[in-house]
C-alpha positions in Angstrom: 99.4 101.4 119.2 99.7 97.7 118.7 102.5 96.2 120.7 104.4 94.7 117.8 104.1 97.8 115.7 105.6 99.9 118.7 108.6 97.6 118.9 109.3 97.9 115.2 109.0 101.8 115.5 111.2 101.9 118.5 114.0 99.8 117.1 113.9 102.2 114.0 114.1 99.0 111.9 115.0 99.5 108.3 112.4 99.2 105.6 112.9 96.1 103.4 112.4 98.2 100.3 115.4 100.3 101.2 117.7 97.7 99.5 116.8 95.8 96.3 118.8 92.7 95.3 118.4 90.4 92.3 118.3 86.6 93.4 117.9 83.4 91.5 114.5 82.0 91.9 115.8 78.6 92.7 117.4 80.1 95.7 114.0 81.2 97.2 112.0 79.0 99.5 108.2 79.1 99.1 106.5 79.2 102.5 104.9 75.7 103.1 101.9 77.1 104.9 101.1 79.8 102.5 97.2 79.9 102.7 96.7 82.2 99.7 96.1 80.1 96.5 97.0 81.0 93.0 95.2 79.3 89.9 96.9 78.7 86.7 94.6 81.4 85.3 95.9 84.0 87.7 99.6 83.1 87.2 98.9 83.6 83.5 97.6 87.0 84.3 100.5 87.8 86.5 102.8 86.8 83.5 101.1 88.9 81.2 101.5 91.9 83.5 105.2 91.2 83.7 105.6 91.0 80.0 103.8 94.3 79.6 105.2 96.5 82.3 108.2 94.4 83.5 109.0 93.7 87.1 107.5 96.4 89.3 107.3 94.9 92.7 110.2 93.0 94.3 109.3 89.8 96.3 109.8 89.9 99.9 112.0 87.3 101.5 113.7 86.7 105.0 117.3 86.5 105.6 117.3 82.8 104.9 115.8 83.3 101.3 112.3 82.1 102.5 109.5 83.8 100.6 107.2 86.1 102.7 105.3 87.9 99.9 105.4 87.4 96.2 104.6 83.6 95.7 102.4 84.3 92.7 105.0 86.4 91.1 107.7 83.8 91.5 105.3 81.1 89.9 104.9 83.5 86.9 108.7 84.1 86.6 109.0 80.4 86.3 106.3 80.4 83.5 108.2 83.2 81.7 111.5 81.4 82.3 113.0 84.3 84.2 115.9 83.1 86.2 116.7 86.2 88.5 114.1 88.5 90.0 114.3 91.6 92.3 113.9 90.8 96.0 114.0 92.8 99.3 114.9 91.3 102.5 113.1 91.6 105.8 115.9 91.9 108.3 115.2 91.1 112.1 111.7 90.0 111.8 110.4 87.5 114.2 108.8 84.3 113.1 105.4 85.7 114.0 106.0 88.8 112.1 106.8 86.9 108.9 104.0 84.5 109.4 101.5 87.4 110.0 102.6 89.4 106.9 102.1 86.4 104.6 98.3 86.8 105.4 98.2 90.7 105.7 99.9 91.2 102.4 96.9 89.5 100.7 94.1 90.3 103.0 94.6 94.0 103.2 94.7 94.2 99.4 91.3 92.6 99.3 89.8 95.2 101.6 90.1 97.8 99.0 87.2 98.8 96.7 86.3 100.3 93.4 84.8 103.7 92.4 82.7 102.3 89.6 82.2 105.7 88.0 86.0 106.5 87.7 86.8 102.7 86.8 84.2 102.9 84.0 85.8 106.3 82.6 89.4 104.6 82.9 88.4 101.4 81.1 86.7 103.4 78.4 89.5 105.7 77.9 92.0 102.7 77.6 89.7 101.1 75.0 89.8 104.4 72.9 93.4 104.3 73.2 93.6 100.8 71.8 95.2 99.4 74.9 94.7 95.6 75.6 92.5 95.7 78.6 92.3 91.9 78.7 95.5 92.0 80.6 93.9 94.0 83.6 93.0 91.1 85.7 89.4 90.3 85.0 88.7 86.7 84.1 85.3 86.7 82.7 85.0 90.0 80.8 85.0 93.4 82.2 82.7 94.5 85.0 79.1 95.7 84.1 78.3 99.1 85.3 74.6 100.1 86.2 73.3 102.8 84.0 72.1 106.0 85.5 68.4 105.8 86.2 66.1 107.6 83.9 64.0 109.6 86.1 62.1 111.4 83.3 59.5 108.6 83.1 58.3 110.1 86.4 57.4 113.4 84.7 54.7 112.3 82.4 51.1 113.5 82.8 49.9 109.8 82.4 52.0 108.5 85.3 48.9 107.9 87.6 47.1 106.1 84.9 50.3 103.8 84.4 50.5 103.2 88.2 46.8 102.4 88.1 47.2 99.9 85.3 50.2 98.4 87.1 48.1 97.8 90.4 44.8 96.6 88.6 44.1 93.1 89.7 46.3 93.4 92.8 44.3 92.6 96.0 44.7 94.9 99.0 44.0 94.1 102.7 42.4 96.2 105.5 42.5 95.3 109.2 39.1 94.3 110.9 39.0 93.9 114.6 36.9 91.2 116.3 36.0 90.6 119.9 38.1 87.7 121.4 34.8 85.6 121.5 34.3 86.1 117.8 37.8 85.7 116.6 37.9 82.0 116.0 34.4 82.0 114.4 35.6 84.8 112.0 38.7 82.6 111.2 36.6 79.6 110.4 34.1 81.5 108.3 36.9 83.3 106.3 38.8 79.9 105.8 35.5 78.1 104.6 34.5 80.9 102.0 38.1 80.9 100.5 38.0 77.1 100.0 34.8 77.9 98.2 36.6 80.3 95.8 34.4 83.2 97.0 35.6 86.8 96.9 35.1 87.6 100.7 35.7 91.3 100.3 32.8 91.6 97.9 30.6 89.6 100.4 31.5 91.9 103.2 30.8 95.0 101.0 27.4 93.9 100.1 26.6 93.0 103.7 27.8 96.3 104.9 25.8 98.1 102.3 22.5 96.2 103.4 23.1 97.2 106.9 23.8 100.8 105.9 20.5 101.0 104.1 18.7 100.0 107.3 19.9 103.1 108.9 
């Protein structure tokens, strides 16, 4: 177990969420070195979410009112002219713990993924219900989901003919071995005839046929 986590466990430290207190946003102090950015577009999305569902997640502050998590929500509150918001206080956290959580709160969330199949089902269901899915957080339209491949095309009797048509005109290569003393001479000859626009494969076939007929 990580050392800092062991310390918190041994101390039986109370969870910040055990007590929720409303505070004036003017009394909250943003973390000056917060590396997480919030565009105007995202703040508008958070504001739209608050208008739809209300305030669902208290912001996390330290004992002096310093913001640890929830900078975007505070900015959205200002946009909506909300004066007081729910907060929870991290009591007894060290400077390093607060500094680290500012990063962890954002980064761990980004590590999640989507089950595209289930997400597609949920979005379709919401659209059928007439819900405004524009407030779900996508900036440039909803995600596009790949369609299930249609494998029936592989069942046709003319598949081989189709494949033959697709490969017609595509040149193929075979490997030919040369003794080391002939290798450079062969390279020079191939290069020369290619520059002349000759089809070397046909030249080789004709020559091999001639030699075969001598047998």
